[in-house]
N, C-alpha and C positions, 0 to 999 in steps of 0.2 A: 938472798935476792932471787936466785933462780928457783928456789923451792916453791914459792907461792904460785907462779904460773903452772908449774908441774902439778901441784895439788889441785888447782882449779880445773885443769884438763882431766885429771884422773877422776875428780868428782863428777864432771860433766859426762864422761864416758860411763861411769857407774850409773848415773841417773838415766841416761838414754838406754842402757842395757836393761835396767829394771823396768822401764816403761815399755820397751819392746817385748820383754818376757810377759808382762801383764796383759798387753794387747793380744799376744799370741794365745795365752791361756783363755782369755775372754772369747776369742774366735772359736777355739775348740769347744768350749762350753756351749756356745750358741749353736754350733753344728750338731752336737749331741742332743740338745733340746729339740731342735728342728726335726731330727730323725725320729725321736720318740713321739713327737706330736703327729707327724705324718703317719707313722706306724699305727698310732691309735685311731687316726682318721680312717685309715684303710680297713682296720680290723674291728670297727665298732659293730655292735650287734643290731639286728633289725628289730623293730618294734612289733606291736600287734598287727597282724595282717601282712607281714613282710615289708611294711613301709619303714624306711629309715627315718628316724626322728631328726629334728634340728640339732645341730652340734652344740650351740650355746643357748642356754635358756636364762636370760636375765630378765 
């Protein structure tokens, strides 16, 4: 009788810990991507005549 609520609580804690870890990992990945993107924006080369070209050409 007492085992079922304990297992449910343990499962809930494990689920929340896993979700928290995944969200933390996604934040870290997002920050790393942002740093590399901004670094590429600052260090892009100039085009012909010293004029910087547009960043995205679609």
